[in-house]
Biopython code that builds the backbone (N, CA, C, O; Angstrom):
import numpy as np
from Bio.PDB.StructureBuilder import StructureBuilder

atoms = [
    (1, "UNK", "N", (95.856, 75.542, 74.462)),
    (1, "UNK", "CA", (96.404, 76.261, 75.596)),
    (1, "UNK", "C", (97.666, 77.018, 75.196)),
    (1, "UNK", "O", (97.849, 78.172, 75.586)),
    (2, "UNK", "N", (98.524, 76.383, 74.431)),
    (2, "UNK", "CA", (99.745, 77.059, 74.019)),
    (2, "UNK", "C", (99.448, 78.218, 73.079)),
    (2, "UNK", "O", (100.232, 79.163, 72.998)),
    (3, "UNK", "N", (98.331, 78.159, 72.371)),
    (3, "UNK", "CA", (97.960, 79.261, 71.494)),
    (3, "UNK", "C", (97.600, 80.498, 72.319)),
    (3, "UNK", "O", (97.921, 81.621, 71.932)),
    (4, "UNK", "N", (96.943, 80.291, 73.441)),
    (4, "UNK", "CA", (96.578, 81.419, 74.311)),
    (4, "UNK", "C", (97.837, 82.044, 74.899)),
    (4, "UNK", "O", (97.966, 83.267, 74.947)),
    (5, "UNK", "N", (98.764, 81.200, 75.346)),
    (5, "UNK", "CA", (100.022, 81.708, 75.896)),
    (5, "UNK", "C", (100.812, 82.447, 74.826)),
    (5, "UNK", "O", (101.378, 83.506, 75.097)),
    (6, "UNK", "N", (100.857, 81.912, 73.634)),
    (6, "UNK", "CA", (101.569, 82.567, 72.538)),
    (6, "UNK", "C", (100.929, 83.908, 72.201)),
    (6, "UNK", "O", (101.625, 84.878, 71.901)),
    (7, "UNK", "N", (99.598, 83.958, 72.252)),
    (7, "UNK", "CA", (98.906, 85.222, 71.971)),
    (7, "UNK", "C", (99.254, 86.261, 73.030)),
    (7, "UNK", "O", (99.521, 87.415, 72.695)),
    (8, "UNK", "N", (99.255, 85.858, 74.339)),
    (8, "UNK", "CA", (99.618, 86.783, 75.410)),
    (8, "UNK", "C", (101.032, 87.304, 75.245)),
    (8, "UNK", "O", (101.287, 88.489, 75.457)),
    (9, "UNK", "N", (101.954, 86.427, 74.869)),
    (9, "UNK", "CA", (103.362, 86.822, 74.758)),
    (9, "UNK", "C", (103.649, 87.646, 73.511)),
    (9, "UNK", "O", (104.664, 88.340, 73.445)),
    (10, "UNK", "N", (102.771, 87.574, 72.533)),
    (10, "UNK", "CA", (103.018, 88.326, 71.301)),
    (10, "UNK", "C", (102.155, 89.579, 71.199)),
    (10, "UNK", "O", (102.374, 90.399, 70.307)),
    (11, "UNK", "N", (101.190, 89.746, 72.081)),
    (11, "UNK", "CA", (100.304, 90.903, 72.042)),
    (11, "UNK", "C", (100.984, 92.083, 72.742)),
    (11, "UNK", "O", (101.271, 92.006, 73.937)),
    (12, "UNK", "N", (101.244, 93.173, 72.015)),
    (12, "UNK", "CA", (101.948, 94.306, 72.616)),
    (12, "UNK", "C", (101.151, 95.000, 73.733)),
    (12, "UNK", "O", (101.743, 95.538, 74.669)),
    (13, "UNK", "N", (99.832, 94.990, 73.640)),
    (13, "UNK", "CA", (99.022, 95.619, 74.679)),
    (13, "UNK", "C", (99.155, 94.865, 75.997)),
    (13, "UNK", "O", (99.329, 95.475, 77.052)),
    (14, "UNK", "N", (99.075, 93.555, 75.937)),
    (14, "UNK", "CA", (99.209, 92.732, 77.133)),
    (14, "UNK", "C", (100.613, 92.882, 77.708)),
    (14, "UNK", "O", (100.775, 92.964, 78.926)),
    (15, "UNK", "N", (101.613, 92.917, 76.864)),
    (15, "UNK", "CA", (102.988, 93.103, 77.338)),
    (15, "UNK", "C", (103.176, 94.474, 77.982)),
    (15, "UNK", "O", (103.874, 94.589, 78.989)),
    (16, "UNK", "N", (102.569, 95.507, 77.421)),
    (16, "UNK", "CA", (102.687, 96.854, 77.983)),
    (16, "UNK", "C", (102.001, 96.924, 79.345)),
    (16, "UNK", "O", (102.532, 97.523, 80.280)),
    (17, "UNK", "N", (100.827, 96.316, 79.458)),
    (17, "UNK", "CA", (100.124, 96.316, 80.740)),
    (17, "UNK", "C", (100.942, 95.550, 81.786)),
    (17, "UNK", "O", (101.066, 95.999, 82.925)),
    (18, "UNK", "N", (101.492, 94.408, 81.404)),
    (18, "UNK", "CA", (102.327, 93.626, 82.317)),
    (18, "UNK", "C", (103.558, 94.406, 82.752)),
    (18, "UNK", "O", (103.928, 94.393, 83.927)),
    (19, "UNK", "N", (104.186, 95.078, 81.810)),
    (19, "UNK", "CA", (105.371, 95.869, 82.141)),
    (19, "UNK", "C", (105.015, 97.031, 83.068)),
    (19, "UNK", "O", (105.786, 97.367, 83.967)),
    (20, "UNK", "N", (103.851, 97.644, 82.852)),
    (20, "UNK", "CA", (103.420, 98.745, 83.706)),
    (20, "UNK", "C", (103.164, 98.253, 85.133)),
    (20, "UNK", "O", (103.527, 98.929, 86.096)),
    (21, "UNK", "N", (102.551, 97.095, 85.269)),
    (21, "UNK", "CA", (102.292, 96.538, 86.601)),
    (21, "UNK", "C", (103.601, 96.230, 87.314)),
    (21, "UNK", "O", (103.767, 96.564, 88.487)),
    (22, "UNK", "N", (104.527, 95.595, 86.607)),
    (22, "UNK", "CA", (105.825, 95.264, 87.201)),
    (22, "UNK", "C", (106.584, 96.545, 87.574)),
    (22, "UNK", "O", (107.206, 96.615, 88.634)),
    (23, "UNK", "N", (106.528, 97.546, 86.704)),
    (23, "UNK", "CA", (107.185, 98.819, 86.997)),
    (23, "UNK", "C", (106.585, 99.516, 88.206)),
    (23, "UNK", "O", (107.310, 100.073, 89.030)),
    (24, "UNK", "N", (105.252, 99.487, 88.317)),
    (24, "UNK", "CA", (104.593, 100.122, 89.460)),
    (24, "UNK", "C", (104.959, 99.406, 90.758)),
    (24, "UNK", "O", (105.200, 100.056, 91.775)),
    (25, "UNK", "N", (105.002, 98.091, 90.730)),
    (25, "UNK", "CA", (105.404, 97.343, 91.923)),
    (25, "UNK", "C", (106.850, 97.651, 92.312)),
    (25, "UNK", "O", (107.157, 97.840, 93.490)),
    (26, "UNK", "N", (107.727, 97.701, 91.322)),
    (26, "UNK", "CA", (109.128, 98.031, 91.592)),
    (26, "UNK", "C", (109.278, 99.421, 92.177)),
    (26, "UNK", "O", (110.053, 99.621, 93.113)),
    (27, "UNK", "N", (108.544, 100.390, 91.633)),
    (27, "UNK", "CA", (108.591, 101.757, 92.147)),
    (27, "UNK", "C", (108.056, 101.814, 93.577)),
    (27, "UNK", "O", (108.606, 102.520, 94.422)),
    (28, "UNK", "N", (106.996, 101.079, 93.842)),
    (28, "UNK", "CA", (106.430, 101.051, 95.193)),
    (28, "UNK", "C", (107.412, 100.490, 96.202)),
    (28, "UNK", "O", (107.563, 101.038, 97.294)),
    (29, "UNK", "N", (108.085, 99.398, 95.846)),
    (29, "UNK", "CA", (109.079, 98.815, 96.749)),
    (29, "UNK", "C", (110.237, 99.771, 96.975)),
    (29, "UNK", "O", (110.745, 99.887, 98.090)),
    (30, "UNK", "N", (110.654, 100.454, 95.918)),
    (30, "UNK", "CA", (111.764, 101.403, 96.041)),
    (30, "UNK", "C", (111.378, 102.554, 96.971)),
    (30, "UNK", "O", (112.190, 102.983, 97.791)),
    (31, "UNK", "N", (110.159, 103.052, 96.854)),
    (31, "UNK", "CA", (109.697, 104.140, 97.715)),
    (31, "UNK", "C", (109.582, 103.684, 99.160)),
    (31, "UNK", "O", (109.876, 104.444, 100.083)),
    (32, "UNK", "N", (109.158, 102.452, 99.355)),
    (32, "UNK", "CA", (109.054, 101.920, 100.719)),
    (32, "UNK", "C", (110.436, 101.855, 101.369)),
    (32, "UNK", "O", (110.589, 102.219, 102.535)),
    (33, "UNK", "N", (111.432, 101.398, 100.629)),
    (33, "UNK", "CA", (112.795, 101.330, 101.158)),
    (33, "UNK", "C", (113.354, 102.730, 101.422)),
    (33, "UNK", "O", (114.051, 102.948, 102.413)),
    (34, "UNK", "N", (113.046, 103.672, 100.533)),
    (34, "UNK", "CA", (113.525, 105.043, 100.720)),
    (34, "UNK", "C", (112.892, 105.665, 101.964)),
    (34, "UNK", "O", (113.558, 106.393, 102.699)),
    (35, "UNK", "N", (111.619, 105.384, 102.201)),
    (35, "UNK", "CA", (110.955, 105.898, 103.391)),
    (35, "UNK", "C", (111.545, 105.315, 104.667)),
    (35, "UNK", "O", (111.718, 106.020, 105.661)),
    (36, "UNK", "N", (111.850, 104.028, 104.631)),
    (36, "UNK", "CA", (112.453, 103.386, 105.799)),
    (36, "UNK", "C", (113.830, 103.985, 106.083)),
    (36, "UNK", "O", (114.189, 104.204, 107.240)),
    (37, "UNK", "N", (114.593, 104.245, 105.033)),
    (37, "UNK", "CA", (115.917, 104.837, 105.215)),
    (37, "UNK", "C", (115.802, 106.255, 105.781)),
    (37, "UNK", "O", (116.582, 106.646, 106.649)),
    (38, "UNK", "N", (114.836, 107.016, 105.291)),
    (38, "UNK", "CA", (114.635, 108.370, 105.798)),
    (38, "UNK", "C", (114.248, 108.346, 107.276)),
    (38, "UNK", "O", (114.709, 109.186, 108.049)),
    (39, "UNK", "N", (113.412, 107.397, 107.671)),
    (39, "UNK", "CA", (113.019, 107.292, 109.076)),
    (39, "UNK", "C", (114.203, 106.902, 109.952)),
    (39, "UNK", "O", (114.357, 107.430, 111.053)),
    (40, "UNK", "N", (115.047, 105.975, 109.470)),
    (40, "UNK", "CA", (116.247, 105.608, 110.232)),
    (40, "UNK", "C", (117.165, 106.807, 110.405)),
    (40, "UNK", "O", (117.716, 107.012, 111.487)),
    (41, "UNK", "N", (117.341, 107.607, 109.346)),
    (41, "UNK", "CA", (118.186, 108.798, 109.436)),
    (41, "UNK", "C", (117.606, 109.818, 110.406)),
    (41, "UNK", "O", (118.348, 110.452, 111.156)),
    (42, "UNK", "N", (116.275, 109.982, 110.398)),
    (42, "UNK", "CA", (115.627, 110.909, 111.309)),
    (42, "UNK", "C", (115.823, 110.465, 112.758)),
    (42, "UNK", "O", (116.126, 111.287, 113.622)),
    (43, "UNK", "N", (115.652, 109.182, 113.023)),
    (43, "UNK", "CA", (115.824, 108.679, 114.380)),
    (43, "UNK", "C", (117.279, 108.796, 114.829)),
    (43, "UNK", "O", (117.546, 109.087, 115.995)),
    (44, "UNK", "N", (118.216, 108.572, 113.915)),
    (44, "UNK", "CA", (119.629, 108.719, 114.270)),
    (44, "UNK", "C", (119.942, 110.165, 114.633)),
    (44, "UNK", "O", (120.694, 110.417, 115.574)),
    (45, "UNK", "N", (119.375, 111.116, 113.898)),
    (45, "UNK", "CA", (119.591, 112.530, 114.210)),
    (45, "UNK", "C", (118.975, 112.887, 115.560)),
    (45, "UNK", "O", (119.571, 113.627, 116.342)),
    (46, "UNK", "N", (117.778, 112.358, 115.832)),
    (46, "UNK", "CA", (117.137, 112.616, 117.127)),
    (46, "UNK", "C", (117.961, 112.032, 118.270)),
    (46, "UNK", "O", (118.118, 112.665, 119.315)),
    (47, "UNK", "N", (118.486, 110.824, 118.071)),
    (47, "UNK", "CA", (119.312, 110.199, 119.107)),
    (47, "UNK", "C", (120.597, 110.988, 119.336)),
    (47, "UNK", "O", (121.061, 111.112, 120.469)),
    (48, "UNK", "N", (121.167, 111.518, 118.263)),
    (48, "UNK", "CA", (122.384, 112.314, 118.410)),
    (48, "UNK", "C", (122.089, 113.597, 119.177)),
    (48, "UNK", "O", (122.889, 114.021, 120.011)),
    (49, "UNK", "N", (120.948, 114.213, 118.898)),
    (49, "UNK", "CA", (120.576, 115.436, 119.614)),
    (49, "UNK", "C", (120.336, 115.138, 121.087)),
    (49, "UNK", "O", (120.729, 115.923, 121.950)),
    (50, "UNK", "N", (119.695, 114.016, 121.380)),
    (50, "UNK", "CA", (119.450, 113.645, 122.778)),
    (50, "UNK", "C", (120.771, 113.361, 123.490)),
    (50, "UNK", "O", (120.940, 113.712, 124.658)),
    (51, "UNK", "N", (121.702, 112.725, 122.783)),
    (51, "UNK", "CA", (123.015, 112.465, 123.369)),
    (51, "UNK", "C", (123.754, 113.747, 123.660)),
    (51, "UNK", "O", (124.442, 113.842, 124.676)),
    (52, "UNK", "N", (123.633, 114.728, 122.803)),
    (52, "UNK", "CA", (124.285, 116.018, 123.007)),
    (52, "UNK", "C", (123.725, 116.700, 124.250)),
    (52, "UNK", "O", (124.472, 117.278, 125.040)),
    (53, "UNK", "N", (122.405, 116.631, 124.417)),
    (53, "UNK", "CA", (121.778, 117.234, 125.595)),
    (53, "UNK", "C", (122.226, 116.512, 126.864)),
    (53, "UNK", "O", (122.486, 117.146, 127.887)),
    (54, "UNK", "N", (122.314, 115.196, 126.794)),
    (54, "UNK", "CA", (122.770, 114.421, 127.955)),
    (54, "UNK", "C", (124.220, 114.768, 128.295)),
    (54, "UNK", "O", (124.586, 114.844, 129.468)),
    (55, "UNK", "N", (125.034, 114.976, 127.276)),
    (55, "UNK", "CA", (126.429, 115.373, 127.521)),
    (55, "UNK", "C", (126.507, 116.731, 128.209)),
    (55, "UNK", "O", (127.347, 116.937, 129.085)),
    (56, "UNK", "N", (125.636, 117.653, 127.817)),
    (56, "UNK", "CA", (125.620, 118.971, 128.468)),
    (56, "UNK", "C", (125.264, 118.831, 129.949)),
    (56, "UNK", "O", (125.860, 119.479, 130.809)),
    (57, "UNK", "N", (124.289, 117.981, 130.226)),
    (57, "UNK", "CA", (123.882, 117.784, 131.618)),
    (57, "UNK", "C", (125.012, 117.133, 132.407)),
    (57, "UNK", "O", (125.304, 117.550, 133.528)),
    (58, "UNK", "N", (125.646, 116.123, 131.835)),
    (58, "UNK", "CA", (126.761, 115.461, 132.512)),
    (58, "UNK", "C", (127.899, 116.435, 132.784)),
    (58, "UNK", "O", (128.501, 116.412, 133.858)),
    (59, "UNK", "N", (128.193, 117.290, 131.808)),
    (59, "UNK", "CA", (129.263, 118.276, 131.996)),
    (59, "UNK", "C", (128.913, 119.264, 133.101)),
    (59, "UNK", "O", (129.781, 119.667, 133.875)),
    (60, "UNK", "N", (127.633, 119.659, 133.176)),
    (60, "UNK", "CA", (127.216, 120.612, 134.209)),
    (60, "UNK", "C", (127.277, 119.993, 135.593)),
    (60, "UNK", "O", (127.576, 120.682, 136.568)),
    (61, "UNK", "N", (126.998, 118.709, 135.686)),
    (61, "UNK", "CA", (126.944, 118.028, 136.974)),
    (61, "UNK", "C", (128.333, 117.569, 137.426)),
    (61, "UNK", "O", (128.565, 117.401, 138.623)),
    (62, "UNK", "N", (129.237, 117.369, 136.505)),
    (62, "UNK", "CA", (130.523, 116.729, 136.799)),
    (62, "UNK", "C", (131.372, 117.493, 137.806)),
    (62, "UNK", "O", (132.090, 116.870, 138.588)),
    (63, "UNK", "N", (131.315, 118.797, 137.811)),
    (63, "UNK", "CA", (132.213, 119.565, 138.666)),
    (63, "UNK", "C", (131.707, 119.820, 140.068)),
    (63, "UNK", "O", (132.373, 120.525, 140.827)),
    (64, "UNK", "N", (130.565, 119.282, 140.449)),
    (64, "UNK", "CA", (129.993, 119.579, 141.758)),
    (64, "UNK", "C", (130.118, 118.411, 142.721)),
    (64, "UNK", "O", (130.361, 117.272, 142.324)),
    (65, "UNK", "N", (129.948, 118.724, 143.988)),
    (65, "UNK", "CA", (129.938, 117.707, 145.049)),
    (65, "UNK", "C", (128.625, 116.925, 144.940)),
    (65, "UNK", "O", (127.598, 117.522, 144.614)),
    (66, "UNK", "N", (128.620, 115.604, 145.203)),
    (66, "UNK", "CA", (127.386, 114.820, 145.078)),
    (66, "UNK", "C", (126.214, 115.365, 145.882)),
    (66, "UNK", "O", (125.075, 115.279, 145.424)),
    (67, "UNK", "N", (126.450, 115.913, 147.044)),
    (67, "UNK", "CA", (125.351, 116.481, 147.835)),
    (67, "UNK", "C", (124.688, 117.648, 147.131)),
    (67, "UNK", "O", (123.465, 117.783, 147.159)),
    (68, "UNK", "N", (125.489, 118.489, 146.501)),
    (68, "UNK", "CA", (124.951, 119.637, 145.764)),
    (68, "UNK", "C", (124.158, 119.146, 144.557)),
    (68, "UNK", "O", (123.108, 119.695, 144.225)),
    (69, "UNK", "N", (124.680, 118.097, 143.901)),
    (69, "UNK", "CA", (123.959, 117.532, 142.754)),
    (69, "UNK", "C", (122.599, 117.003, 143.176)),
    (69, "UNK", "O", (121.598, 117.235, 142.499)),
    (70, "UNK", "N", (122.563, 116.281, 144.311)),
    (70, "UNK", "CA", (121.286, 115.734, 144.777)),
    (70, "UNK", "C", (120.305, 116.855, 145.096)),
    (70, "UNK", "O", (119.114, 116.761, 144.800)),
    (71, "UNK", "N", (120.824, 117.913, 145.701)),
    (71, "UNK", "CA", (119.966, 119.048, 146.055)),
    (71, "UNK", "C", (119.401, 119.719, 144.806)),
    (71, "UNK", "O", (118.206, 120.008, 144.739)),
    (72, "UNK", "N", (120.249, 119.962, 143.832)),
    (72, "UNK", "CA", (119.806, 120.643, 142.605)),
    (72, "UNK", "C", (118.906, 119.766, 141.744)),
    (72, "UNK", "O", (117.945, 120.252, 141.149)),
    (73, "UNK", "N", (119.216, 118.479, 141.678)),
    (73, "UNK", "CA", (118.422, 117.587, 140.848)),
    (73, "UNK", "C", (117.166, 117.083, 141.557)),
    (73, "UNK", "O", (116.287, 116.493, 140.929)),
    (74, "UNK", "N", (117.087, 117.317, 142.861)),
    (74, "UNK", "CA", (115.930, 116.870, 143.627)),
    (74, "UNK", "C", (114.626, 117.493, 143.155)),
    (74, "UNK", "O", (113.567, 116.876, 143.271)),
    (75, "UNK", "N", (114.692, 118.703, 142.626)),
    (75, "UNK", "CA", (113.461, 119.351, 142.178)),
    (75, "UNK", "C", (112.873, 118.662, 140.942)),
    (75, "UNK", "O", (111.702, 118.866, 140.623)),
    (76, "UNK", "N", (113.668, 117.853, 140.250)),
    (76, "UNK", "CA", (113.188, 117.168, 139.056)),
    (76, "UNK", "C", (112.635, 115.777, 139.366)),
    (76, "UNK", "O", (111.942, 115.188, 138.536)),
    (77, "UNK", "N", (112.930, 115.260, 140.529)),
    (77, "UNK", "CA", (112.450, 113.914, 140.865)),
    (77, "UNK", "C", (111.097, 114.020, 141.546)),
    (77, "UNK", "O", (110.803, 115.024, 142.194)),
    (78, "UNK", "N", (110.269, 112.985, 141.401)),
    (78, "UNK", "CA", (108.962, 113.024, 142.056)),
    (78, "UNK", "C", (109.129, 112.926, 143.578)),
    (78, "UNK", "O", (110.038, 112.263, 144.077)),
    (79, "UNK", "N", (108.260, 113.579, 144.274)),
    (79, "UNK", "CA", (108.302, 113.560, 145.748)),
    (79, "UNK", "C", (107.886, 112.182, 146.234)),
    (79, "UNK", "O", (106.948, 111.577, 145.716)),
    (80, "UNK", "N", (108.608, 111.700, 147.245)),
    (80, "UNK", "CA", (108.322, 110.348, 147.780)),
    (80, "UNK", "C", (107.760, 110.439, 149.169)),
    (80, "UNK", "O", (107.459, 109.414, 149.782)),
]
sb = StructureBuilder()
sb.init_structure("model")
sb.init_model(0)
sb.init_chain("A")
sb.init_seg("    ")
for serial, (resi, resn, name, xyz) in enumerate(atoms, 1):
    if name == "N":
        sb.init_residue(resn, " ", resi, " ")
    sb.init_atom(name, np.array(xyz, "f"), 0.0, 1.0, " ", f" {name:<3s}", serial, name[0])
structure = sb.get_structure()
C-alpha cells in the first residue's frame, strides 16, 4: 500500500493532474466570490438610485399642504 502512495507522490503526471484540479477548484471559488461581490455592488447602486428618486418625490411633496398632496397623489392610488 505504501508503494502505491509513494508512486502517486513521486509521479509528475499524477502531481500535475492533482495540481490542475486544485487550481481549477480555486479559480471556480474565486469567480463565485467575485460574482457575488458584483451582484452586491449592483444592488447597492440600484438601491441608491431608488433612494435618490424617493428623495426627489419627498422634496416635491414637502412644500405643499396635505390636502393638495392627497389630491395630487390620489391619481396614483387604486380606487376604493
